Structure formats: structure tokens, C-alpha cells
PDB file of the backbone (N, CA, C, O) and the ligand in Angstrom, with CONECT records:
HET     ZN  A 101       1
ATOM      1  N   MET A   1      71.794 -41.654  37.484  1.00  0.00           N
ATOM      2  CA  MET A   1      70.341 -41.764  38.076  1.00  0.00           C
ATOM      3  C   MET A   1      69.907 -40.042  37.695  1.00  0.00           C
ATOM      4  O   MET A   1      68.957 -39.776  36.958  1.00  0.00           O
ATOM      5  N   GLU A   2      70.718 -39.064  38.289  1.00  0.00           N
ATOM      6  CA  GLU A   2      70.360 -37.743  38.021  1.00  0.00           C
ATOM      7  C   GLU A   2      70.533 -37.297  36.599  1.00  0.00           C
ATOM      8  O   GLU A   2      69.955 -36.298  36.171  1.00  0.00           O
ATOM      9  N   ARG A   3      71.291 -38.003  35.902  1.00  0.00           N
ATOM     10  CA  ARG A   3      71.495 -37.833  34.517  1.00  0.00           C
ATOM     11  C   ARG A   3      70.390 -38.411  33.644  1.00  0.00           C
ATOM     12  O   ARG A   3      70.039 -37.899  32.581  1.00  0.00           O
ATOM     13  N   ASP A   4      69.829 -39.598  34.210  1.00  0.00           N
ATOM     14  CA  ASP A   4      68.679 -40.092  33.380  1.00  0.00           C
ATOM     15  C   ASP A   4      67.546 -39.245  33.577  1.00  0.00           C
ATOM     16  O   ASP A   4      66.712 -39.181  32.673  1.00  0.00           O
ATOM     17  N   VAL A   5      67.396 -38.594  34.611  1.00  0.00           N
ATOM     18  CA  VAL A   5      66.111 -37.754  35.046  1.00  0.00           C
ATOM     19  C   VAL A   5      66.286 -36.544  34.102  1.00  0.00           C
ATOM     20  O   VAL A   5      65.341 -36.120  33.436  1.00  0.00           O
ATOM     21  N   PHE A   6      67.509 -36.006  34.064  1.00  0.00           N
ATOM     22  CA  PHE A   6      67.494 -34.757  32.973  1.00  0.00           C
ATOM     23  C   PHE A   6      67.157 -35.068  31.743  1.00  0.00           C
ATOM     24  O   PHE A   6      66.452 -34.312  31.076  1.00  0.00           O
ATOM     25  N   ILE A   7      67.666 -36.349  31.229  1.00  0.00           N
ATOM     26  CA  ILE A   7      67.529 -36.684  29.811  1.00  0.00           C
ATOM     27  C   ILE A   7      65.906 -36.869  29.620  1.00  0.00           C
ATOM     28  O   ILE A   7      65.282 -36.495  28.628  1.00  0.00           O
ATOM     29  N   GLY A   8      65.335 -37.541  30.804  1.00  0.00           N
ATOM     30  CA  GLY A   8      63.935 -37.728  30.509  1.00  0.00           C
ATOM     31  C   GLY A   8      63.162 -36.452  30.484  1.00  0.00           C
ATOM     32  O   GLY A   8      62.077 -36.576  29.916  1.00  0.00           O
ATOM     33  N   HIS A   9      63.417 -35.274  30.938  1.00  0.00           N
ATOM     34  CA  HIS A   9      62.791 -34.244  30.837  1.00  0.00           C
ATOM     35  C   HIS A   9      63.130 -33.173  29.798  1.00  0.00           C
ATOM     36  O   HIS A   9      62.580 -32.078  29.684  1.00  0.00           O
ATOM     37  N   GLY A  10      64.266 -33.740  28.955  1.00  0.00           N
ATOM     38  CA  GLY A  10      64.571 -32.934  27.989  1.00  0.00           C
ATOM     39  C   GLY A  10      65.408 -31.757  28.336  1.00  0.00           C
ATOM     40  O   GLY A  10      65.498 -30.819  27.544  1.00  0.00           O
ATOM     41  N   ALA A  11      66.072 -31.756  29.563  1.00  0.00           N
ATOM     42  CA  ALA A  11      66.825 -30.545  30.109  1.00  0.00           C
ATOM     43  C   ALA A  11      68.266 -30.645  29.405  1.00  0.00           C
ATOM     44  O   ALA A  11      69.272 -30.909  30.063  1.00  0.00           O
ATOM     45  N   ALA A  12      68.292 -30.420  28.057  1.00  0.00           N
ATOM     46  CA  ALA A  12      69.780 -30.586  27.465  1.00  0.00           C
ATOM     47  C   ALA A  12      70.681 -29.408  28.328  1.00  0.00           C
ATOM     48  O   ALA A  12      71.614 -29.730  29.064  1.00  0.00           O
ATOM     49  N   MET A  13      70.295 -28.153  28.138  1.00  0.00           N
ATOM     50  CA  MET A  13      71.210 -27.202  28.791  1.00  0.00           C
ATOM     51  C   MET A  13      71.431 -27.366  30.303  1.00  0.00           C
ATOM     52  O   MET A  13      72.390 -26.836  30.863  1.00  0.00           O
ATOM     53  N   THR A  14      70.589 -28.057  30.901  1.00  0.00           N
ATOM     54  CA  THR A  14      70.892 -28.491  32.493  1.00  0.00           C
ATOM     55  C   THR A  14      71.928 -29.454  32.606  1.00  0.00           C
ATOM     56  O   THR A  14      72.854 -29.484  33.416  1.00  0.00           O
ATOM     57  N   LEU A  15      71.588 -30.405  31.489  1.00  0.00           N
ATOM     58  CA  LEU A  15      72.423 -31.502  31.547  1.00  0.00           C
ATOM     59  C   LEU A  15      73.825 -31.100  31.129  1.00  0.00           C
ATOM     60  O   LEU A  15      74.726 -31.697  31.718  1.00  0.00           O
ATOM     61  N   LYS A  16      74.197 -30.151  30.172  1.00  0.00           N
ATOM     62  CA  LYS A  16      75.290 -29.692  29.702  1.00  0.00           C
ATOM     63  C   LYS A  16      76.208 -29.004  30.842  1.00  0.00           C
ATOM     64  O   LYS A  16      77.414 -29.189  31.004  1.00  0.00           O
ATOM     65  N   GLU A  17      75.269 -28.083  31.666  1.00  0.00           N
ATOM     66  CA  GLU A  17      75.804 -27.333  32.713  1.00  0.00           C
ATOM     67  C   GLU A  17      76.412 -28.181  33.714  1.00  0.00           C
ATOM     68  O   GLU A  17      77.490 -27.877  34.224  1.00  0.00           O
ATOM     69  N   ARG A  18      75.671 -29.402  34.070  1.00  0.00           N
ATOM     70  CA  ARG A  18      76.141 -30.306  35.246  1.00  0.00           C
ATOM     71  C   ARG A  18      77.103 -31.182  34.716  1.00  0.00           C
ATOM     72  O   ARG A  18      77.917 -31.614  35.532  1.00  0.00           O
ATOM     73  N   LEU A  19      77.210 -31.555  33.535  1.00  0.00           N
ATOM     74  CA  LEU A  19      78.147 -32.732  33.299  1.00  0.00           C
ATOM     75  C   LEU A  19      79.342 -32.220  32.529  1.00  0.00           C
ATOM     76  O   LEU A  19      80.319 -32.923  32.269  1.00  0.00           O
ATOM     77  N   LEU A  20      79.179 -30.689  32.106  1.00  0.00           N
ATOM     78  CA  LEU A  20      80.458 -30.224  31.083  1.00  0.00           C
ATOM     79  C   LEU A  20      80.988 -29.026  32.104  1.00  0.00           C
ATOM     80  O   LEU A  20      82.076 -29.034  32.679  1.00  0.00           O
ATOM     81  N   ASP A  21      80.128 -28.153  32.182  1.00  0.00           N
ATOM     82  CA  ASP A  21      80.423 -26.706  32.572  1.00  0.00           C
ATOM     83  C   ASP A  21      80.971 -26.897  33.830  1.00  0.00           C
ATOM     84  O   ASP A  21      82.146 -26.569  33.989  1.00  0.00           O
ATOM     85  N   GLU A  22      80.127 -27.526  35.073  1.00  0.00           N
ATOM     86  CA  GLU A  22      80.466 -27.550  36.181  1.00  0.00           C
ATOM     87  C   GLU A  22      81.167 -28.586  36.711  1.00  0.00           C
ATOM     88  O   GLU A  22      81.321 -28.746  37.922  1.00  0.00           O
ATOM     89  N   SER A  23      81.738 -29.528  35.592  1.00  0.00           N
ATOM     90  CA  SER A  23      82.564 -30.652  36.072  1.00  0.00           C
ATOM     91  C   SER A  23      83.917 -30.699  35.601  1.00  0.00           C
ATOM     92  O   SER A  23      84.805 -30.229  36.313  1.00  0.00           O
ATOM     93  N   ASP A  24      84.236 -31.310  34.267  1.00  0.00           N
ATOM     94  CA  ASP A  24      85.582 -31.428  34.049  1.00  0.00           C
ATOM     95  C   ASP A  24      85.707 -30.840  32.484  1.00  0.00           C
ATOM     96  O   ASP A  24      86.074 -31.447  31.478  1.00  0.00           O
ATOM     97  N   ARG A  25      85.285 -29.480  32.626  1.00  0.00           N
ATOM     98  CA  ARG A  25      85.458 -28.995  31.026  1.00  0.00           C
ATOM     99  C   ARG A  25      86.827 -28.708  30.931  1.00  0.00           C
ATOM    100  O   ARG A  25      87.522 -28.214  31.820  1.00  0.00           O
ATOM    101  N   GLU A  26      87.261 -29.124  29.538  1.00  0.00           N
ATOM    102  CA  GLU A  26      88.625 -28.847  29.086  1.00  0.00           C
ATOM    103  C   GLU A  26      88.536 -28.064  27.567  1.00  0.00           C
ATOM    104  O   GLU A  26      87.673 -28.299  26.721  1.00  0.00           O
ATOM    105  N   PHE A  27      89.532 -27.176  27.453  1.00  0.00           N
ATOM    106  CA  PHE A  27      89.735 -26.593  26.141  1.00  0.00           C
ATOM    107  C   PHE A  27      91.031 -27.013  25.583  1.00  0.00           C
ATOM    108  O   PHE A  27      92.108 -26.709  26.095  1.00  0.00           O
ATOM    109  N   ILE A  28      90.875 -27.830  24.355  1.00  0.00           N
ATOM    110  CA  ILE A  28      91.991 -28.263  23.658  1.00  0.00           C
ATOM    111  C   ILE A  28      92.110 -27.697  22.250  1.00  0.00           C
ATOM    112  O   ILE A  28      91.055 -27.479  21.654  1.00  0.00           O
ATOM    113  N   ASN A  29      93.117 -27.465  21.722  1.00  0.00           N
ATOM    114  CA  ASN A  29      93.315 -27.013  20.369  1.00  0.00           C
ATOM    115  C   ASN A  29      93.465 -28.202  19.088  1.00  0.00           C
ATOM    116  O   ASN A  29      94.158 -29.212  19.212  1.00  0.00           O
ATOM    117  N   VAL A  30      92.799 -27.917  18.047  1.00  0.00           N
ATOM    118  CA  VAL A  30      92.365 -29.142  17.201  1.00  0.00           C
ATOM    119  C   VAL A  30      92.730 -28.428  15.714  1.00  0.00           C
ATOM    120  O   VAL A  30      92.520 -27.225  15.555  1.00  0.00           O
ATOM    121  N   CYS A  31      93.232 -29.177  14.753  1.00  0.00           N
ATOM    122  CA  CYS A  31      93.611 -28.601  13.565  1.00  0.00           C
ATOM    123  C   CYS A  31      92.551 -28.806  12.684  1.00  0.00           C
ATOM    124  O   CYS A  31      92.251 -29.993  12.548  1.00  0.00           O
ATOM    125  N   GLY A  32      91.836 -27.931  11.987  1.00  0.00           N
ATOM    126  CA  GLY A  32      90.705 -27.880  11.253  1.00  0.00           C
ATOM    127  C   GLY A  32      90.875 -28.733   9.912  1.00  0.00           C
ATOM    128  O   GLY A  32      89.876 -29.063   9.272  1.00  0.00           O
ATOM    129  N   GLN A  33      92.200 -29.092   9.491  1.00  0.00           N
ATOM    130  CA  GLN A  33      92.485 -29.615   8.156  1.00  0.00           C
ATOM    131  C   GLN A  33      92.456 -31.042   8.431  1.00  0.00           C
ATOM    132  O   GLN A  33      91.768 -31.774   7.719  1.00  0.00           O
ATOM    133  N   CYS A  34      93.218 -31.559   9.510  1.00  0.00           N
ATOM    134  CA  CYS A  34      93.149 -33.196   9.697  1.00  0.00           C
ATOM    135  C   CYS A  34      92.406 -33.546  10.793  1.00  0.00           C
ATOM    136  O   CYS A  34      92.041 -34.722  10.801  1.00  0.00           O
ATOM    137  N   GLY A  35      92.055 -32.819  11.780  1.00  0.00           N
ATOM    138  CA  GLY A  35      91.170 -33.251  12.726  1.00  0.00           C
ATOM    139  C   GLY A  35      92.024 -33.728  13.972  1.00  0.00           C
ATOM    140  O   GLY A  35      91.495 -34.100  15.019  1.00  0.00           O
ATOM    141  N   MET A  36      93.328 -33.684  13.776  1.00  0.00           N
ATOM    142  CA  MET A  36      94.163 -34.027  15.021  1.00  0.00           C
ATOM    143  C   MET A  36      94.063 -33.040  16.030  1.00  0.00           C
ATOM    144  O   MET A  36      93.479 -31.971  15.851  1.00  0.00           O
ATOM    145  N   SER A  37      94.741 -33.441  17.320  1.00  0.00           N
ATOM    146  CA  SER A  37      94.877 -32.266  18.302  1.00  0.00           C
ATOM    147  C   SER A  37      96.181 -31.591  18.115  1.00  0.00           C
ATOM    148  O   SER A  37      97.202 -32.192  17.779  1.00  0.00           O
ATOM    149  N   ALA A  38      96.109 -30.302  18.349  1.00  0.00           N
ATOM    150  CA  ALA A  38      97.462 -29.476  18.016  1.00  0.00           C
ATOM    151  C   ALA A  38      98.246 -29.359  19.108  1.00  0.00           C
ATOM    152  O   ALA A  38      97.807 -29.685  20.210  1.00  0.00           O
ATOM    153  N   VAL A  39      99.422 -28.911  18.959  1.00  0.00           N
ATOM    154  CA  VAL A  39     100.506 -29.109  20.046  1.00  0.00           C
ATOM    155  C   VAL A  39     100.723 -27.638  20.378  1.00  0.00           C
ATOM    156  O   VAL A  39     100.830 -26.894  19.404  1.00  0.00           O
ATOM    157  N   GLU A  40     100.807 -27.097  21.585  1.00  0.00           N
ATOM    158  CA  GLU A  40     101.316 -25.924  21.978  1.00  0.00           C
ATOM    159  C   GLU A  40     102.537 -25.679  22.541  1.00  0.00           C
ATOM    160  O   GLU A  40     102.823 -26.102  23.661  1.00  0.00           O
ATOM    161  N   ASN A  41     103.399 -24.931  21.760  1.00  0.00           N
ATOM    162  CA  ASN A  41     104.767 -24.581  22.233  1.00  0.00           C
ATOM    163  C   ASN A  41     104.939 -23.328  23.129  1.00  0.00           C
ATOM    164  O   ASN A  41     104.769 -22.219  22.621  1.00  0.00           O
ATOM    165  N   VAL A  42     105.245 -23.441  24.349  1.00  0.00           N
ATOM    166  CA  VAL A  42     105.060 -22.447  25.224  1.00  0.00           C
ATOM    167  C   VAL A  42     106.435 -21.396  24.974  1.00  0.00           C
ATOM    168  O   VAL A  42     106.413 -20.166  24.928  1.00  0.00           O
ATOM    169  N   GLU A  43     107.524 -22.234  24.844  1.00  0.00           N
ATOM    170  CA  GLU A  43     108.575 -21.208  24.645  1.00  0.00           C
ATOM    171  C   GLU A  43     108.523 -20.615  23.240  1.00  0.00           C
ATOM    172  O   GLU A  43     108.779 -19.411  23.219  1.00  0.00           O
ATOM    173  N   GLN A  44     108.289 -21.096  22.227  1.00  0.00           N
ATOM    174  CA  GLN A  44     108.176 -20.333  20.982  1.00  0.00           C
ATOM    175  C   GLN A  44     106.635 -19.581  20.856  1.00  0.00           C
ATOM    176  O   GLN A  44     106.424 -18.896  19.856  1.00  0.00           O
ATOM    177  N   ARG A  45     105.809 -19.697  21.664  1.00  0.00           N
ATOM    178  CA  ARG A  45     104.580 -18.985  21.723  1.00  0.00           C
ATOM    179  C   ARG A  45     103.800 -19.430  20.533  1.00  0.00           C
ATOM    180  O   ARG A  45     103.427 -18.588  19.716  1.00  0.00           O
ATOM    181  N   ARG A  46     103.522 -20.719  20.375  1.00  0.00           N
ATOM    182  CA  ARG A  46     102.957 -20.854  18.959  1.00  0.00           C
ATOM    183  C   ARG A  46     102.299 -22.362  19.160  1.00  0.00           C
ATOM    184  O   ARG A  46     102.887 -23.353  19.592  1.00  0.00           O
ATOM    185  N   VAL A  47     101.092 -22.279  18.784  1.00  0.00           N
ATOM    186  CA  VAL A  47     100.170 -23.483  18.535  1.00  0.00           C
ATOM    187  C   VAL A  47     100.241 -23.998  17.103  1.00  0.00           C
ATOM    188  O   VAL A  47      99.891 -23.356  16.112  1.00  0.00           O
ATOM    189  N   TYR A  48     100.720 -25.190  17.111  1.00  0.00           N
ATOM    190  CA  TYR A  48     100.452 -25.905  15.666  1.00  0.00           C
ATOM    191  C   TYR A  48     100.278 -27.348  15.426  1.00  0.00           C
ATOM    192  O   TYR A  48     100.752 -28.105  16.272  1.00  0.00           O
ATOM    193  N   CYS A  49      99.735 -27.797  14.512  1.00  0.00           N
ATOM    194  CA  CYS A  49      99.390 -29.125  14.044  1.00  0.00           C
ATOM    195  C   CYS A  49     100.735 -30.016  13.723  1.00  0.00           C
ATOM    196  O   CYS A  49     101.225 -29.953  12.595  1.00  0.00           O
ATOM    197  N   PRO A  50     101.303 -30.824  14.708  1.00  0.00           N
ATOM    198  CA  PRO A  50     102.417 -31.715  14.170  1.00  0.00           C
ATOM    199  C   PRO A  50     102.236 -32.546  12.902  1.00  0.00           C
ATOM    200  O   PRO A  50     103.173 -32.857  12.167  1.00  0.00           O
ATOM    201  N   ASN A  51     100.858 -32.908  12.684  1.00  0.00           N
ATOM    202  CA  ASN A  51     100.692 -33.612  11.312  1.00  0.00           C
ATOM    203  C   ASN A  51     100.855 -32.719  10.162  1.00  0.00           C
ATOM    204  O   ASN A  51     101.604 -32.993   9.224  1.00  0.00           O
ATOM    205  N   CYS A  52     100.143 -31.634  10.235  1.00  0.00           N
ATOM    206  CA  CYS A  52     100.208 -30.736   8.796  1.00  0.00           C
ATOM    207  C   CYS A  52     101.496 -29.883   8.985  1.00  0.00           C
ATOM    208  O   CYS A  52     102.008 -29.345   8.003  1.00  0.00           O
ATOM    209  N   ASP A  53     101.983 -29.761  10.121  1.00  0.00           N
ATOM    210  CA  ASP A  53     102.983 -28.738  10.376  1.00  0.00           C
ATOM    211  C   ASP A  53     102.655 -27.214  10.209  1.00  0.00           C
ATOM    212  O   ASP A  53     103.519 -26.361  10.008  1.00  0.00           O
ATOM    213  N   GLU A  54     101.365 -26.977  10.308  1.00  0.00           N
ATOM    214  CA  GLU A  54     100.942 -25.654  10.155  1.00  0.00           C
ATOM    215  C   GLU A  54     100.115 -24.794  11.268  1.00  0.00           C
ATOM    216  O   GLU A  54      99.571 -25.479  12.134  1.00  0.00           O
ATOM    217  N   GLU A  55      99.980 -23.633  11.340  1.00  0.00           N
ATOM    218  CA  GLU A  55      99.384 -23.294  12.666  1.00  0.00           C
ATOM    219  C   GLU A  55      98.550 -22.061  12.296  1.00  0.00           C
ATOM    220  O   GLU A  55      98.480 -21.102  13.065  1.00  0.00           O
ATOM    221  N   THR A  56      97.772 -22.099  10.838  1.00  0.00           N
ATOM    222  CA  THR A  56      96.840 -21.340  10.604  1.00  0.00           C
ATOM    223  C   THR A  56      95.388 -21.621  10.866  1.00  0.00           C
ATOM    224  O   THR A  56      94.560 -20.797  11.253  1.00  0.00           O
ATOM    225  N   ASP A  57      95.174 -22.973  10.588  1.00  0.00           N
ATOM    226  CA  ASP A  57      93.684 -23.436  11.059  1.00  0.00           C
ATOM    227  C   ASP A  57      93.547 -24.167  12.143  1.00  0.00           C
ATOM    228  O   ASP A  57      92.977 -25.252  12.023  1.00  0.00           O
ATOM    229  N   ILE A  58      93.961 -23.810  13.248  1.00  0.00           N
ATOM    230  CA  ILE A  58      93.881 -24.269  14.613  1.00  0.00           C
ATOM    231  C   ILE A  58      92.791 -23.761  15.355  1.00  0.00           C
ATOM    232  O   ILE A  58      92.696 -22.539  15.473  1.00  0.00           O
ATOM    233  N   HIS A  59      91.887 -24.562  15.912  1.00  0.00           N
ATOM    234  CA  HIS A  59      90.546 -23.930  16.618  1.00  0.00           C
ATOM    235  C   HIS A  59      90.594 -24.671  18.126  1.00  0.00           C
ATOM    236  O   HIS A  59      90.933 -25.817  18.419  1.00  0.00           O
ATOM    237  N   GLU A  60      90.161 -23.663  18.888  1.00  0.00           N
ATOM    238  CA  GLU A  60      89.971 -24.085  20.517  1.00  0.00           C
ATOM    239  C   GLU A  60      88.733 -24.609  20.474  1.00  0.00           C
ATOM    240  O   GLU A  60      87.793 -23.936  20.052  1.00  0.00           O
ATOM    241  N   ILE A  61      88.593 -25.769  20.870  1.00  0.00           N
ATOM    242  CA  ILE A  61      87.134 -26.470  21.089  1.00  0.00           C
ATOM    243  C   ILE A  61      87.022 -26.912  22.761  1.00  0.00           C
ATOM    244  O   ILE A  61      87.939 -27.040  23.573  1.00  0.00           O
ATOM    245  N   GLU A  62      85.851 -27.055  22.910  1.00  0.00           N
ATOM    246  CA  GLU A  62      85.444 -27.376  24.313  1.00  0.00           C
ATOM    247  C   GLU A  62      84.929 -28.897  24.410  1.00  0.00           C
ATOM    248  O   GLU A  62      84.081 -29.293  23.610  1.00  0.00           O
ATOM    249  N   MET A  63      85.453 -29.740  25.397  1.00  0.00           N
ATOM    250  CA  MET A  63      85.229 -30.963  25.550  1.00  0.00           C
ATOM    251  C   MET A  63      85.251 -31.506  27.040  1.00  0.00           C
ATOM    252  O   MET A  63      85.855 -30.845  27.884  1.00  0.00           O
ATOM    253  N   SER A  64      84.748 -32.438  27.321  1.00  0.00           N
ATOM    254  CA  SER A  64      84.933 -32.887  28.727  1.00  0.00           C
ATOM    255  C   SER A  64      86.152 -33.502  28.926  1.00  0.00           C
ATOM    256  O   SER A  64      86.596 -34.023  27.903  1.00  0.00           O
ATOM    257  N   TYR A  65      86.978 -33.631  30.117  1.00  0.00           N
ATOM    258  CA  TYR A  65      88.064 -34.055  30.262  1.00  0.00           C
ATOM    259  C   TYR A  65      88.196 -35.687  30.156  1.00  0.00           C
ATOM    260  O   TYR A  65      89.192 -36.349  29.862  1.00  0.00           O
ATOM    261  N   ALA A  66      87.058 -36.063  30.442  1.00  0.00           N
ATOM    262  CA  ALA A  66      86.757 -37.816  30.077  1.00  0.00           C
ATOM    263  C   ALA A  66      87.080 -38.119  28.702  1.00  0.00           C
ATOM    264  O   ALA A  66      87.773 -39.080  28.367  1.00  0.00           O
ATOM    265  N   PHE A  67      86.532 -37.226  27.863  1.00  0.00           N
ATOM    266  CA  PHE A  67      86.489 -37.412  26.262  1.00  0.00           C
ATOM    267  C   PHE A  67      88.154 -37.031  26.030  1.00  0.00           C
ATOM    268  O   PHE A  67      88.836 -37.866  25.436  1.00  0.00           O
ATOM    269  N   LYS A  68      88.555 -36.232  26.331  1.00  0.00           N
ATOM    270  CA  LYS A  68      90.151 -35.864  25.872  1.00  0.00           C
ATOM    271  C   LYS A  68      90.902 -37.208  26.449  1.00  0.00           C
ATOM    272  O   LYS A  68      91.761 -37.711  25.725  1.00  0.00           O
ATOM    273  N   LEU A  69      90.633 -37.769  27.636  1.00  0.00           N
ATOM    274  CA  LEU A  69      91.416 -38.817  28.091  1.00  0.00           C
ATOM    275  C   LEU A  69      91.241 -39.962  27.139  1.00  0.00           C
ATOM    276  O   LEU A  69      92.174 -40.640  26.710  1.00  0.00           O
ATOM    277  N   LEU A  70      89.899 -40.136  26.823  1.00  0.00           N
ATOM    278  CA  LEU A  70      89.801 -41.341  25.747  1.00  0.00           C
ATOM    279  C   LEU A  70      90.654 -41.242  24.439  1.00  0.00           C
ATOM    280  O   LEU A  70      91.269 -42.169  23.913  1.00  0.00           O
ATOM    281  N   LEU A  71      90.574 -39.918  24.005  1.00  0.00           N
ATOM    282  CA  LEU A  71      91.508 -39.565  22.806  1.00  0.00           C
ATOM    283  C   LEU A  71      92.890 -39.925  22.965  1.00  0.00           C
ATOM    284  O   LEU A  71      93.547 -40.554  22.136  1.00  0.00           O
ATOM    285  N   ASP A  72      93.333 -39.460  24.163  1.00  0.00           N
ATOM    286  CA  ASP A  72      94.914 -39.635  24.564  1.00  0.00           C
ATOM    287  C   ASP A  72      95.107 -41.320  24.663  1.00  0.00           C
ATOM    288  O   ASP A  72      96.108 -41.940  24.304  1.00  0.00           O
ATOM    289  N   GLU A  73      94.033 -41.808  25.172  1.00  0.00           N
ATOM    290  CA  GLU A  73      94.313 -43.463  25.395  1.00  0.00           C
ATOM    291  C   GLU A  73      94.360 -44.012  24.118  1.00  0.00           C
ATOM    292  O   GLU A  73      95.231 -44.855  23.903  1.00  0.00           O
ATOM    293  N   MET A  74      93.383 -43.612  22.988  1.00  0.00           N
ATOM    294  CA  MET A  74      93.341 -44.266  21.650  1.00  0.00           C
ATOM    295  C   MET A  74      94.718 -43.978  21.070  1.00  0.00           C
ATOM    296  O   MET A  74      95.312 -44.904  20.519  1.00  0.00           O
ATOM    297  N   LYS A  75      95.282 -42.762  21.149  1.00  0.00           N
ATOM    298  CA  LYS A  75      96.488 -42.551  20.642  1.00  0.00           C
ATOM    299  C   LYS A  75      97.624 -43.291  21.308  1.00  0.00           C
ATOM    300  O   LYS A  75      98.664 -43.594  20.723  1.00  0.00           O
ATOM    301  N   ALA A  76      97.348 -43.568  22.601  1.00  0.00           N
ATOM    302  CA  ALA A  76      98.602 -44.637  23.033  1.00  0.00           C
ATOM    303  C   ALA A  76      98.526 -46.006  22.577  1.00  0.00           C
ATOM    304  O   ALA A  76      99.464 -46.804  22.596  1.00  0.00           O
ATOM    305  N   LEU A  77      97.226 -46.254  22.123  1.00  0.00           N
ATOM    306  CA  LEU A  77      97.250 -47.397  21.540  1.00  0.00           C
ATOM    307  C   LEU A  77      97.635 -47.444  19.900  1.00  0.00           C
ATOM    308  O   LEU A  77      97.676 -48.519  19.301  1.00  0.00           O
ATOM    309  N   GLY A  78      97.843 -46.480  19.408  1.00  0.00           N
ATOM    310  CA  GLY A  78      98.216 -46.286  17.985  1.00  0.00           C
ATOM    311  C   GLY A  78      96.920 -46.239  17.000  1.00  0.00           C
ATOM    312  O   GLY A  78      96.842 -46.691  15.857  1.00  0.00           O
ATOM    313  N   ILE A  79      96.025 -45.632  17.685  1.00  0.00           N
ATOM    314  CA  ILE A  79      94.683 -45.415  16.932  1.00  0.00           C
ATOM    315  C   ILE A  79      94.639 -43.903  16.894  1.00  0.00           C
ATOM    316  O   ILE A  79      94.684 -43.254  17.939  1.00  0.00           O
ATOM    317  N   ALA A  80      94.539 -43.244  15.514  1.00  0.00           N
ATOM    318  CA  ALA A  80      94.490 -41.815  15.448  1.00  0.00           C
ATOM    319  C   ALA A  80      93.175 -41.261  15.395  1.00  0.00           C
ATOM    320  O   ALA A  80      92.682 -41.247  14.267  1.00  0.00           O
ATOM    321  N   PRO A  81      92.459 -40.785  16.352  1.00  0.00           N
ATOM    322  CA  PRO A  81      91.238 -40.353  16.299  1.00  0.00           C
ATOM    323  C   PRO A  81      91.190 -38.766  15.833  1.00  0.00           C
ATOM    324  O   PRO A  81      91.913 -37.926  16.370  1.00  0.00           O
ATOM    325  N   ARG A  82      90.348 -38.481  14.875  1.00  0.00           N
ATOM    326  CA  ARG A  82      90.400 -37.147  14.317  1.00  0.00           C
ATOM    327  C   ARG A  82      88.920 -36.916  14.328  1.00  0.00           C
ATOM    328  O   ARG A  82      87.968 -37.634  14.023  1.00  0.00           O
ATOM    329  N   LEU A  83      89.038 -35.518  14.835  1.00  0.00           N
ATOM    330  CA  LEU A  83      87.495 -34.892  14.992  1.00  0.00           C
ATOM    331  C   LEU A  83      87.364 -33.894  13.765  1.00  0.00           C
ATOM    332  O   LEU A  83      88.265 -33.241  13.239  1.00  0.00           O
ATOM    333  N   GLU A  84      86.068 -33.937  13.453  1.00  0.00           N
ATOM    334  CA  GLU A  84      85.488 -33.391  12.307  1.00  0.00           C
ATOM    335  C   GLU A  84      84.850 -32.061  12.948  1.00  0.00           C
ATOM    336  O   GLU A  84      83.920 -32.136  13.750  1.00  0.00           O
ATOM    337  N   LEU A  85      85.272 -31.141  12.642  1.00  0.00           N
ATOM    338  CA  LEU A  85      84.763 -29.630  13.199  1.00  0.00           C
ATOM    339  C   LEU A  85      83.557 -29.132  12.311  1.00  0.00           C
ATOM    340  O   LEU A  85      83.651 -29.194  11.085  1.00  0.00           O
ATOM    341  N   ILE A  86      82.648 -28.736  12.803  1.00  0.00           N
ATOM    342  CA  ILE A  86      81.776 -27.972  11.962  1.00  0.00           C
ATOM    343  C   ILE A  86      81.389 -26.667  12.689  1.00  0.00           C
ATOM    344  O   ILE A  86      81.666 -26.566  13.884  1.00  0.00           O
ATOM    345  N   ASP A  87      80.725 -25.598  11.999  1.00  0.00           N
ATOM    346  CA  ASP A  87      80.326 -24.451  12.610  1.00  0.00           C
ATOM    347  C   ASP A  87      78.986 -24.566  13.379  1.00  0.00           C
ATOM    348  O   ASP A  87      77.896 -24.901  12.914  1.00  0.00           O
ATOM    349  N   ALA A  88      79.352 -24.152  14.899  1.00  0.00           N
ATOM    350  CA  ALA A  88      78.083 -24.105  15.726  1.00  0.00           C
ATOM    351  C   ALA A  88      77.167 -23.094  15.117  1.00  0.00           C
ATOM    352  O   ALA A  88      77.536 -22.088  14.512  1.00  0.00           O
ATOM    353  N   VAL A  89      75.810 -23.502  15.361  1.00  0.00           N
ATOM    354  CA  VAL A  89      74.769 -22.258  14.958  1.00  0.00           C
ATOM    355  C   VAL A  89      74.313 -21.571  16.262  1.00  0.00           C
ATOM    356  O   VAL A  89      73.536 -20.617  16.218  1.00  0.00           O
TER     357      VAL A  89
HETATM  358 ZN    ZN A 101      96.657 -31.181  10.766  1.00  0.00          ZN2+
END
């Protein structure tokens, strides 16, 4: 209901604040080459892509925890979701 009112009035920034910033914002690392989520090894202090086995093109992106959960559940089903990264203007 609240979401539909915000969409109806075109308040994109308010919607982003309510549904992402003040809700379940999550930062994850994504490989820029293949689009798969990267892995952080705390002991070795490195973030790398297990698919490409590189740590040069890793980007930290912001998303909702619900979307991250969807990506994780897709991986559990054997589906490899890939994120296509573009520069934000
Ligand atoms: Zn990769």
C-alpha cells in the first residue's frame, strides 16, 4: 500500500530510502568479468572470484537482502545468476 502510493507520486528517492536504505540493504562483491558473486577469504584477507580465480575486477555493489536471498536460492537450485554491471551516472 505504502509502496504503491510512493510509486504513484513518482517519489523514487523516497522509495529507495524506505525499501533499501532503511530496510535490508546489503553490500556484496561481484566479479566484473563473469558477473558471479565473489568470495571473501578473511584469513587470507582477499576477495576473489571462484569462477575466474582472479581478484582484480571485483566490485562492491548495493542490493536488498531479499534480492541477495533470491540469488542464493537460485544457486542452490543449480541456476547461475550473473549480474551485468554498468557504471552509474
Ligand atoms: Zn569472475
